[in-house]
MMTF fields as JSON, N, C-alpha, C and O atoms, coordinates in Angstrom:
{
  "mmtfVersion": "1.0.0",
  "mmtfProducer": "UNKNOWN",
  "numBonds": 311,
  "numAtoms": 312,
  "numGroups": 78,
  "numChains": 1,
  "numModels": 1,
  "chainsPerModel": [1],
  "groupsPerChain": [78],
  "chainIdList": ["A"],
  "bondAtomList": [4, 2, 8, 6, 12, 10, 16, 14, 20, 18, 24, 22, 28, 26, 32, 30, 36, 34, 40, 38, 44, 42, 48, 46, 52, 50, 56, 54, 60, 58, 64, 62, 68, 66, 72, 70, 76, 74, 80, 78, 84, 82, 88, 86, 92, 90, 96, 94, 100, 98, 104, 102, 108, 106, 112, 110, 116, 114, 120, 118, 124, 122, 128, 126, 132, 130, 136, 134, 140, 138, 144, 142, 148, 146, 152, 150, 156, 154, 160, 158, 164, 162, 168, 166, 172, 170, 176, 174, 180, 178, 184, 182, 188, 186, 192, 190, 196, 194, 200, 198, 204, 202, 208, 206, 212, 210, 216, 214, 220, 218, 224, 222, 228, 226, 232, 230, 236, 234, 240, 238, 244, 242, 248, 246, 252, 250, 256, 254, 260, 258, 264, 262, 268, 266, 272, 270, 276, 274, 280, 278, 284, 282, 288, 286, 292, 290, 296, 294, 300, 298, 304, 302, 308, 306],
  "bondOrderList": [1, 1, 1, 1, 1, 1, 1, 1, 1, 1, 1, 1, 1, 1, 1, 1, 1, 1, 1, 1, 1, 1, 1, 1, 1, 1, 1, 1, 1, 1, 1, 1, 1, 1, 1, 1, 1, 1, 1, 1, 1, 1, 1, 1, 1, 1, 1, 1, 1, 1, 1, 1, 1, 1, 1, 1, 1, 1, 1, 1, 1, 1, 1, 1, 1, 1, 1, 1, 1, 1, 1, 1, 1, 1, 1, 1, 1],
  "groupList": [{"groupName": "MET", "atomNameList": ["N", "CA", "C", "O"], "elementList": ["N", "C", "C", "O"], "formalChargeList": [0, 0, 0, 0], "bondAtomList": [1, 0, 2, 1, 3, 2], "bondOrderList": [1, 1, 2], "singleLetterCode": "M", "chemCompType": "L-PEPTIDE LINKING"}, {"groupName": "LYS", "atomNameList": ["N", "CA", "C", "O"], "elementList": ["N", "C", "C", "O"], "formalChargeList": [0, 0, 0, 0], "bondAtomList": [1, 0, 2, 1, 3, 2], "bondOrderList": [1, 1, 2], "singleLetterCode": "K", "chemCompType": "L-PEPTIDE LINKING"}, {"groupName": "THR", "atomNameList": ["N", "CA", "C", "O"], "elementList": ["N", "C", "C", "O"], "formalChargeList": [0, 0, 0, 0], "bondAtomList": [1, 0, 2, 1, 3, 2], "bondOrderList": [1, 1, 2], "singleLetterCode": "T", "chemCompType": "L-PEPTIDE LINKING"}, {"groupName": "ALA", "atomNameList": ["N", "CA", "C", "O"], "elementList": ["N", "C", "C", "O"], "formalChargeList": [0, 0, 0, 0], "bondAtomList": [1, 0, 2, 1, 3, 2], "bondOrderList": [1, 1, 2], "singleLetterCode": "A", "chemCompType": "L-PEPTIDE LINKING"}, {"groupName": "ILE", "atomNameList": ["N", "CA", "C", "O"], "elementList": ["N", "C", "C", "O"], "formalChargeList": [0, 0, 0, 0], "bondAtomList": [1, 0, 2, 1, 3, 2], "bondOrderList": [1, 1, 2], "singleLetterCode": "I", "chemCompType": "L-PEPTIDE LINKING"}, {"groupName": "SER", "atomNameList": ["N", "CA", "C", "O"], "elementList": ["N", "C", "C", "O"], "formalChargeList": [0, 0, 0, 0], "bondAtomList": [1, 0, 2, 1, 3, 2], "bondOrderList": [1, 1, 2], "singleLetterCode": "S", "chemCompType": "L-PEPTIDE LINKING"}, {"groupName": "VAL", "atomNameList": ["N", "CA", "C", "O"], "elementList": ["N", "C", "C", "O"], "formalChargeList": [0, 0, 0, 0], "bondAtomList": [1, 0, 2, 1, 3, 2], "bondOrderList": [1, 1, 2], "singleLetterCode": "V", "chemCompType": "L-PEPTIDE LINKING"}, {"groupName": "PRO", "atomNameList": ["N", "CA", "C", "O"], "elementList": ["N", "C", "C", "O"], "formalChargeList": [0, 0, 0, 0], "bondAtomList": [1, 0, 2, 1, 3, 2], "bondOrderList": [1, 1, 2], "singleLetterCode": "P", "chemCompType": "L-PEPTIDE LINKING"}, {"groupName": "ASN", "atomNameList": ["N", "CA", "C", "O"], "elementList": ["N", "C", "C", "O"], "formalChargeList": [0, 0, 0, 0], "bondAtomList": [1, 0, 2, 1, 3, 2], "bondOrderList": [1, 1, 2], "singleLetterCode": "N", "chemCompType": "L-PEPTIDE LINKING"}, {"groupName": "ASP", "atomNameList": ["N", "CA", "C", "O"], "elementList": ["N", "C", "C", "O"], "formalChargeList": [0, 0, 0, 0], "bondAtomList": [1, 0, 2, 1, 3, 2], "bondOrderList": [1, 1, 2], "singleLetterCode": "D", "chemCompType": "L-PEPTIDE LINKING"}, {"groupName": "PHE", "atomNameList": ["N", "CA", "C", "O"], "elementList": ["N", "C", "C", "O"], "formalChargeList": [0, 0, 0, 0], "bondAtomList": [1, 0, 2, 1, 3, 2], "bondOrderList": [1, 1, 2], "singleLetterCode": "F", "chemCompType": "L-PEPTIDE LINKING"}, {"groupName": "GLU", "atomNameList": ["N", "CA", "C", "O"], "elementList": ["N", "C", "C", "O"], "formalChargeList": [0, 0, 0, 0], "bondAtomList": [1, 0, 2, 1, 3, 2], "bondOrderList": [1, 1, 2], "singleLetterCode": "E", "chemCompType": "L-PEPTIDE LINKING"}, {"groupName": "LEU", "atomNameList": ["N", "CA", "C", "O"], "elementList": ["N", "C", "C", "O"], "formalChargeList": [0, 0, 0, 0], "bondAtomList": [1, 0, 2, 1, 3, 2], "bondOrderList": [1, 1, 2], "singleLetterCode": "L", "chemCompType": "L-PEPTIDE LINKING"}, {"groupName": "ARG", "atomNameList": ["N", "CA", "C", "O"], "elementList": ["N", "C", "C", "O"], "formalChargeList": [0, 0, 0, 0], "bondAtomList": [1, 0, 2, 1, 3, 2], "bondOrderList": [1, 1, 2], "singleLetterCode": "R", "chemCompType": "L-PEPTIDE LINKING"}, {"groupName": "GLY", "atomNameList": ["N", "CA", "C", "O"], "elementList": ["N", "C", "C", "O"], "formalChargeList": [0, 0, 0, 0], "bondAtomList": [1, 0, 2, 1, 3, 2], "bondOrderList": [1, 1, 2], "singleLetterCode": "G", "chemCompType": "PEPTIDE LINKING"}, {"groupName": "TYR", "atomNameList": ["N", "CA", "C", "O"], "elementList": ["N", "C", "C", "O"], "formalChargeList": [0, 0, 0, 0], "bondAtomList": [1, 0, 2, 1, 3, 2], "bondOrderList": [1, 1, 2], "singleLetterCode": "Y", "chemCompType": "L-PEPTIDE LINKING"}, {"groupName": "CYS", "atomNameList": ["N", "CA", "C", "O"], "elementList": ["N", "C", "C", "O"], "formalChargeList": [0, 0, 0, 0], "bondAtomList": [1, 0, 2, 1, 3, 2], "bondOrderList": [1, 1, 2], "singleLetterCode": "C", "chemCompType": "L-PEPTIDE LINKING"}, {"groupName": "TRP", "atomNameList": ["N", "CA", "C", "O"], "elementList": ["N", "C", "C", "O"], "formalChargeList": [0, 0, 0, 0], "bondAtomList": [1, 0, 2, 1, 3, 2], "bondOrderList": [1, 1, 2], "singleLetterCode": "W", "chemCompType": "L-PEPTIDE LINKING"}],
  "groupTypeList": [0, 1, 2, 3, 4, 5, 6, 7, 8, 9, 6, 10, 11, 12, 5, 11, 13, 12, 3, 1, 1, 12, 1, 6, 5, 13, 5, 1, 4, 10, 3, 0, 14, 6, 1, 1, 12, 14, 11, 11, 15, 9, 11, 11, 11, 4, 4, 3, 5, 4, 8, 13, 6, 16, 11, 1, 6, 9, 2, 5, 6, 9, 7, 6, 12, 10, 1, 0, 3, 0, 12, 5, 12, 7, 1, 9, 11, 17],
  "groupIdList": [1, 2, 3, 4, 5, 6, 7, 8, 9, 10, 11, 12, 13, 14, 15, 16, 17, 18, 19, 20, 21, 22, 23, 24, 25, 26, 27, 28, 29, 30, 31, 32, 33, 34, 35, 36, 37, 38, 39, 40, 41, 42, 43, 44, 45, 46, 47, 48, 49, 50, 51, 52, 53, 54, 55, 56, 57, 58, 59, 60, 61, 62, 63, 64, 65, 66, 67, 68, 69, 70, 71, 72, 73, 74, 75, 76, 77, 78],
  "secStructList": [7, 7, 7, 7, 7, 7, 7, 7, 2, 2, 2, 2, 2, 2, 2, 2, 2, 2, 2, 2, 2, 2, 6, 7, 7, 2, 2, 2, 2, 2, 2, 2, 2, 2, 2, 2, 2, 2, 2, 2, 2, 2, 2, 2, 2, 2, 2, 2, 2, 2, 2, 2, 2, 2, 2, 2, 1, 7, 7, 7, 7, 7, 2, 2, 2, 2, 2, 2, 2, 2, 2, 2, 1, 7, 7, 7, 7, 7],
  "xCoordList": [76.107, 75.609, 75.928, 76.986, 75.041, 75.215, 75.54, 74.928, 76.51, 76.883, 77.384, 77.705, 77.448, 77.992, 79.268, 79.321, 80.297, 81.559, 82.023, 81.621, 82.855, 83.469, 84.943, 85.621, 85.434, 86.849, 87.383, 86.622, 88.677, 89.269, 89.114, 88.997, 89.116, 88.938, 89.949, 89.595, 91.21, 92.234, 91.972, 92.243, 91.45, 91.123, 89.938, 89.917, 88.95, 87.8, 88.238, 87.819, 89.079, 89.554, 90.36, 90.235, 91.182, 91.938, 90.998, 91.209, 89.961, 89.003, 88.294, 88.023, 87.996, 87.376, 88.303, 87.88, 89.57, 90.53, 90.717, 90.73, 90.861, 91.043, 89.817, 89.939, 88.646, 87.409, 87.321, 86.948, 87.664, 87.629, 88.685, 88.418, 89.879, 90.976, 90.668, 90.922, 90.121, 89.848, 88.451, 88.09, 87.673, 86.299, 85.433, 84.751, 85.498, 84.662, 84.053, 84.419, 83.136, 82.498, 83.43, 84.391, 83.108, 83.866, 83.698, 84.64, 82.503, 82.271, 83.231, 83.782, 83.429, 84.349, 85.777, 86.516, 86.166, 87.509, 87.722, 88.747, 86.749, 86.889, 86.886, 87.631, 86.058, 86.025, 87.369, 87.873, 87.944, 89.253, 90.322, 91.179, 90.257, 91.238, 91.149, 92.168, 89.939, 89.753, 90.199, 90.826, 89.874, 90.277, 91.799, 92.353, 92.475, 93.939, 94.546, 95.484, 94.023, 94.513, 94.318, 95.188, 93.174, 92.909, 93.887, 94.343, 94.212, 95.177, 96.558, 97.242, 96.969, 98.271, 98.309, 99.316, 97.22, 97.146, 97.233, 97.958, 96.494, 96.532, 97.944, 98.403, 98.642, 100.008, 100.932, 101.779, 100.771, 101.579, 101.321, 102.248, 100.061, 99.712, 100.328, 100.807, 100.315, 100.916, 102.414, 102.959, 103.077, 104.517, 104.808, 105.763, 104.001, 104.187, 104.026, 104.777, 103.06, 102.859, 104.06, 104.519, 104.562, 105.744, 106.929, 107.666, 107.115, 108.226, 108.107, 109.114, 106.879, 106.696, 107.109, 107.726, 106.775, 107.165, 108.683, 109.299, 109.277, 110.733, 111.514, 112.647, 110.912, 111.565, 111.631, 112.504, 110.722, 110.64, 111.306, 111.658, 111.479, 111.979, 113.354, 113.6, 114.242, 115.563, 115.413, 115.047, 115.699, 115.557, 116.905, 116.987, 117.95, 119.273, 119.39, 118.725, 120.246, 120.453, 121.425, 122.451, 121.076, 121.96, 123.289, 123.303, 124.427, 125.73, 126.059, 126.686, 125.651, 125.928, 125.142, 125.688, 123.87, 123.063, 123.599, 123.594, 124.056, 124.616, 125.853, 126.006, 126.727, 127.94, 127.596, 128.188, 126.638, 126.24, 125.667, 125.943, 124.877, 124.3, 125.403, 125.367, 126.363, 127.458, 128.294, 128.743, 128.498, 129.257, 128.51, 129.13, 127.187, 126.407, 126.333, 125.934, 126.706, 126.667, 127.856, 128.96, 127.641, 128.769, 129.735, 129.337, 130.988, 132.004, 132.184, 132.727, 131.733, 131.843, 133.025, 133.321, 133.69, 134.752, 134.116, 133.231, 134.545, 134.015, 135.009, 134.786],
  "yCoordList": [169.43, 169.224, 170.463, 171.071, 170.819, 171.991, 171.521, 170.578, 172.183, 171.84, 173.093, 174.091, 173.042, 174.156, 173.669, 172.554, 174.512, 174.166, 175.338, 176.481, 175.049, 176.091, 176.149, 175.123, 177.355, 177.544, 178.715, 179.604, 178.722, 179.863, 181.139, 181.079, 182.271, 183.557, 183.768, 184.242, 183.413, 183.644, 182.806, 183.251, 181.603, 180.754, 181.337, 181.337, 181.833, 182.459, 183.677, 183.851, 184.518, 185.716, 185.358, 186.004, 184.327, 183.869, 183.374, 183.65, 182.645, 182.144, 183.303, 183.238, 184.356, 185.55, 186.184, 186.508, 186.353, 186.974, 186.125, 186.649, 184.824, 183.933, 183.933, 183.941, 183.923, 183.919, 185.177, 185.113, 186.306, 187.554, 187.544, 187.923, 187.107, 187.093, 186.161, 186.502, 184.986, 183.985, 184.134, 183.439, 185.061, 185.311, 184.046, 183.694, 183.379, 182.203, 182.344, 183.24, 181.462, 181.516, 180.948, 180.237, 181.289, 180.686, 179.175, 178.433, 178.729, 177.281, 176.625, 175.56, 177.26, 176.733, 176.699, 175.746, 177.737, 177.786, 176.596, 175.918, 176.344, 175.217, 173.888, 172.976, 173.769, 172.54, 172.316, 171.194, 173.399, 173.292, 172.847, 172.022, 173.401, 173.044, 171.588, 170.91, 171.108, 169.707, 168.777, 167.747, 169.145, 168.319, 168.234, 167.151, 169.379, 169.409, 168.568, 167.807, 168.699, 167.915, 166.423, 165.61, 166.078, 164.673, 164.135, 162.997, 164.945, 164.526, 164.321, 163.349, 165.234, 165.107, 163.879, 163.172, 163.616, 162.446, 161.177, 160.247, 161.133, 159.967, 159.746, 158.606, 160.831, 160.717, 160.135, 159.294, 160.578, 160.046, 158.557, 157.79, 158.152, 156.741, 155.9, 154.792, 156.424, 155.707, 155.541, 154.456, 156.609, 156.539, 155.552, 154.781, 155.565, 154.628, 153.182, 152.303, 152.934, 151.584, 151.141, 150.005, 152.041, 151.72, 151.419, 150.462, 152.223, 152.001, 150.661, 149.994, 150.259, 148.951, 147.819, 146.847, 147.941, 146.918, 146.907, 145.843, 148.084, 148.182, 147.595, 147.145, 147.598, 146.984, 145.464, 144.824, 144.887, 143.435, 142.919, 141.743, 143.8, 143.396, 144.009, 145.154, 143.25, 143.774, 144.803, 144.466, 146.05, 147.127, 147.635, 148.679, 146.889, 147.326, 147.152, 146.309, 147.966, 147.929, 146.796, 146.624, 146.032, 144.952, 145.566, 146.505, 145.044, 145.632, 145.657, 146.605, 144.642, 144.598, 145.703, 146.409, 145.847, 146.9, 148.281, 149.191, 148.438, 149.715, 150.053, 151.182, 149.075, 149.321, 149.659, 150.565, 148.927, 149.207, 150.623, 151.325, 151.035, 152.374, 153.425, 154.433, 153.191, 154.151, 154.253, 155.34, 153.131, 153.137, 153.832, 154.333, 153.869, 154.491, 156.007, 156.694, 156.54, 157.982, 158.656, 158.11, 159.82, 160.526, 161.014, 161.346, 161.047, 161.508, 163.012, 163.446, 163.782, 165.237, 165.701, 165.131, 166.736, 167.367, 168.407, 169.144, 168.477, 169.486, 170.561, 171.526],
  "zCoordList": [13.506, 14.843, 15.661, 15.498, 16.51, 17.354, 18.767, 19.268, 19.411, 20.774, 21.486, 20.841, 22.791, 23.576, 24.244, 24.762, 24.228, 24.869, 25.728, 25.507, 26.689, 27.508, 27.158, 27.107, 26.918, 26.592, 27.408, 27.791, 27.675, 28.371, 27.535, 26.311, 28.199, 27.521, 26.397, 25.318, 26.653, 25.621, 24.377, 23.262, 24.555, 23.405, 22.649, 21.418, 23.39, 22.743, 21.938, 20.794, 22.532, 21.839, 20.596, 19.556, 20.713, 19.547, 18.459, 17.278, 18.853, 17.848, 17.152, 15.953, 17.901, 17.313, 16.267, 15.158, 16.645, 15.717, 14.463, 13.349, 14.647, 13.498, 12.597, 11.372, 13.202, 12.411, 11.55, 10.379, 12.133, 11.36, 10.258, 9.118, 10.617, 9.644, 8.47, 7.315, 8.776, 7.732, 7.126, 6.176, 7.701, 7.213, 7.249, 6.286, 8.417, 8.657, 10.051, 10.812, 10.37, 11.688, 12.763, 12.469, 14.027, 15.143, 15.126, 15.405, 14.799, 14.739, 13.756, 14.034, 12.611, 11.593, 12.145, 11.897, 12.894, 13.476, 14.415, 14.34, 15.299, 16.219, 15.469, 15.828, 14.433, 13.638, 12.946, 12.896, 12.411, 11.745, 12.747, 12.429, 13.956, 14.982, 15.393, 15.522, 15.597, 15.984, 14.859, 15.107, 13.628, 12.484, 12.393, 12.201, 12.532, 12.466, 13.586, 13.348, 14.794, 15.919, 15.657, 15.966, 15.088, 14.758, 13.727, 13.837, 12.724, 11.702, 12.317, 11.999, 13.197, 13.85, 14.743, 14.782, 15.465, 16.331, 15.503, 15.859, 14.391, 13.512, 12.976, 12.896, 12.607, 12.092, 13.161, 12.86, 14.402, 15.502, 15.694, 15.952, 15.566, 15.718, 14.598, 14.84, 13.387, 12.256, 12.487, 12.283, 12.91, 13.163, 14.287, 14.195, 15.345, 16.448, 15.965, 16.387, 15.089, 14.544, 13.718, 13.835, 12.886, 12.073, 12.978, 12.74, 14.009, 14.941, 15.658, 15.895, 16.007, 16.662, 15.728, 16.164, 14.454, 13.478, 13.317, 13.26, 13.244, 13.047, 14.219, 14.049, 15.401, 16.561, 16.418, 17.005, 15.648, 15.503, 14.233, 14.149, 13.24, 11.931, 11.705, 12.084, 11.091, 10.752, 9.635, 8.509, 9.959, 8.982, 8.479, 7.831, 8.783, 8.331, 6.812, 6.209, 6.223, 4.78, 4.452, 5.109, 3.424, 2.971, 2.544, 1.747, 3.068, 2.76, 1.264, 0.791, 0.522, -0.913, -1.628, -2.476, -1.286, -1.898, -1.531, -2.36, -0.298, 0.125, -0.707, -1.172, -0.89, -1.665, -3.12, -3.707, -3.697, -5.074, -5.196, -6.168, -4.216, -4.235, -4.143, -4.849, -3.286, -3.125, -4.405, -4.77, -5.079, -6.323, -7.444, -8.381, -7.363, -8.429, -8.283, -9.224, -7.128, -6.919, -7.609, -7.613, -8.183, -8.807, -7.733, -6.617, -8.094, -7.152, -7.358, -8.374, -6.406, -6.464, -5.627, -4.577, -6.101, -5.337, -4.44, -4.875, -3.215, -2.285, -2.159, -1.428]
}
């Protein structure tokens, strides 16, 4: 899809430099940026959802399982 956008001069200049460095079009640079931002936003939403569940559910480690795990670890000298 073709569209027109307005960006600050510094962003345009950065897109020019990146396009030359990566040997892709400016359009590709902006598409890559939007995609990356979308992935980061989605990751934040997933983490927020997990945190909401953790607020409602007991996420503490069972003391017996914790002790068994600690006993299974090798004892290293520091």
